[in-house]
C-alpha positions, 0 to 999 in steps of 0.5 A: 653419449659414453662408450667403455673407454670415453664419458663425453659430455657438453659443458660450461666452466663454473668456476677455476680456482688454485688450491693451498698447494698449488694445484687447480680445481675446475668446476664444470656446469652440466646440462639436465640430460647429462645425468648419464655421464654426470653419474659416470664421474660420480663412479670414477671419484668413487673409485679414486679413478684419475681420469685425462680430459681432452676439452673442445671449445663448440662454436657459439650460434650467435657469436661463433667459435669463442677460440677462433675470436680469442686468437684472432683478438 
């Protein structure tokens, strides 16, 4: 789902890498139905748009809320 100021999609972290200059690079896996969000992200890349991201952990139906498990371990 997206509006004029937000790009919203479900994703999984595929990889996190530290670059030579100390910056971080993060790859996300998106589901097949996120093609519109992917197109918007590609447009941002093409136009050099810098984004602010807020990622919200989603509850896992089998294991409960992963974030709560990490905080409580």
